[in-house]
C-alpha positions as CSV (number, residue, x, y, z in Angstrom):
1,M,-28.9,72.8,1.0
2,R,-32.5,72.4,2.2
3,I,-33.6,71.8,-1.4
4,A,-31.0,69.1,-1.9
5,F,-32.0,67.4,1.3
6,S,-35.7,67.6,0.4
7,C,-35.0,66.1,-3.0
8,L,-32.9,63.3,-1.5
9,A,-35.7,62.6,1.0
10,L,-38.3,62.5,-1.8
11,L,-36.1,60.1,-3.7
12,V,-35.8,57.8,-0.7
13,V,-39.6,57.8,-0.2
14,A,-40.3,57.2,-3.9
15,T,-37.8,54.2,-3.9
16,A,-39.5,52.7,-0.9
17,F,-42.9,52.7,-2.7
18,A,-41.6,51.6,-6.1
19,A,-43.2,48.6,-7.7
20,P,-41.4,45.4,-7.0
21,A,-39.3,44.1,-9.9
22,V,-41.2,41.5,-12.0
23,E,-39.2,38.3,-12.4
24,P,-38.9,36.9,-15.9
25,P,-40.8,33.8,-16.8
26,S,-39.1,30.5,-15.8
27,A,-39.9,26.8,-15.8
28,T,-38.6,23.5,-14.9
29,V,-39.6,20.3,-16.6
30,V,-39.0,16.6,-15.8
31,V,-40.3,13.3,-17.1
32,C,-41.6,10.6,-14.7
33,T,-43.8,7.5,-14.5
34,S,-46.7,9.0,-12.5
35,I,-48.1,12.0,-10.9
36,Q,-49.2,11.7,-7.2
37,D,-50.3,14.5,-4.9
38,N,-49.4,17.1,-7.6
39,S,-45.8,15.8,-7.7
40,C,-43.7,13.9,-10.2
41,V,-42.9,10.3,-9.1
42,G,-40.4,8.0,-10.8
43,A,-38.4,10.7,-12.5
44,A,-35.5,9.3,-14.6
45,T,-33.5,9.8,-17.8
46,K,-34.0,6.2,-19.0
47,F,-37.3,4.3,-19.3
48,P,-38.1,0.8,-20.6
49,A,-40.1,0.6,-23.8
50,G,-42.9,-1.2,-21.9
51,V,-43.4,1.6,-19.5
52,G,-46.8,2.3,-21.0
53,K,-47.2,6.0,-20.2
54,L,-44.8,8.9,-19.3
55,W,-45.7,12.1,-17.6
56,G,-44.1,15.5,-18.2
57,F,-44.3,17.7,-15.1
58,S,-43.6,21.4,-15.1
59,Q,-43.3,24.0,-12.4
60,V,-43.6,27.5,-13.8
61,S,-43.2,31.0,-12.4
62,N,-44.4,34.3,-13.9
63,V,-45.7,32.6,-17.0
64,P,-48.9,34.3,-18.0
65,D,-51.8,32.4,-19.5
66,K,-50.4,29.1,-20.6
67,I,-47.4,26.9,-21.4
68,V,-47.0,24.3,-24.1
69,H,-45.4,20.8,-23.6
70,V,-43.8,19.7,-26.9
71,W,-42.8,16.0,-26.9
72,F,-40.1,14.8,-29.3
73,H,-38.7,11.4,-30.4
74,G,-35.3,12.3,-31.9
75,D,-36.1,15.4,-33.9
76,K,-39.6,14.3,-34.8
77,E,-42.4,16.1,-32.9
78,L,-44.8,13.7,-31.3
79,G,-47.3,16.2,-30.0
80,R,-48.1,19.5,-28.4
81,I,-50.2,19.9,-25.3
82,T,-51.4,23.4,-24.3
83,L,-51.7,23.7,-20.5
84,P,-53.3,26.6,-18.7
85,V,-51.4,28.6,-16.1
86,K,-53.7,30.1,-13.4
87,A,-51.2,31.6,-10.9
88,A,-47.8,33.2,-10.7
89,H,-46.4,29.9,-9.4
90,W,-48.0,26.9,-11.0
91,R,-47.5,23.1,-11.4
92,T,-49.0,21.3,-14.4
93,W,-48.4,18.1,-16.4
94,S,-49.1,16.2,-19.6
95,N,-48.5,12.6,-20.7
96,I,-47.8,10.5,-23.7
97,T,-48.4,6.8,-24.4
98,V,-45.2,5.0,-25.1
99,S,-45.4,2.4,-27.9
100,K,-42.8,-0.3,-28.3
101,D,-41.3,1.4,-31.5
102,L,-40.6,4.6,-29.6
103,V,-37.1,3.5,-28.6
104,G,-34.2,6.0,-28.6
105,P,-33.5,9.5,-27.6
106,C,-36.5,11.8,-26.7
107,R,-37.1,15.1,-25.1
108,L,-39.8,17.3,-23.6
109,E,-39.8,21.1,-24.0
110,A,-41.9,23.5,-21.9
111,R,-42.5,26.6,-24.1
112,D,-44.3,29.9,-23.4
113,A,-47.3,31.0,-25.5
114,A,-44.9,32.7,-28.0
115,G,-43.0,29.4,-28.5
116,K,-39.9,30.3,-26.5
117,V,-38.3,27.3,-24.8
118,L,-38.4,27.8,-21.1
119,A,-37.0,24.4,-20.1
120,S,-36.0,21.1,-21.8
121,Y,-35.6,17.5,-20.5
122,S,-33.8,14.8,-22.4
123,F,-34.5,11.1,-21.8
124,T,-34.1,7.8,-23.5
125,I,-36.6,5.0,-24.0
126,Q,-34.8,1.6,-24.1
């Protein structure tokens, strides 16, 4: 009985000092008209063709090293921007210049370094 109790006590102590579970990488992404005070301003799902510039804003957690913003017009890739991640919880952003011929459905994907899509945001330029 003493041996069983000792083993149970050892298990309880070991569990108390176990390493905390590491959360999987996650991200959110949104498109907006400007960045102010490290925050997205003017977020929407529809933008006028004359908007000039759009910003993609991501908040990431547990993403090591970097994320990649991939901008699309329809299914055509417009560009990739690699963004460093310097902490367990990080905010970062990229932008694109909107030309008048960029009308239609668009999206922004936030991907990890291996190319896995962590978040996606669909929007339309009218």
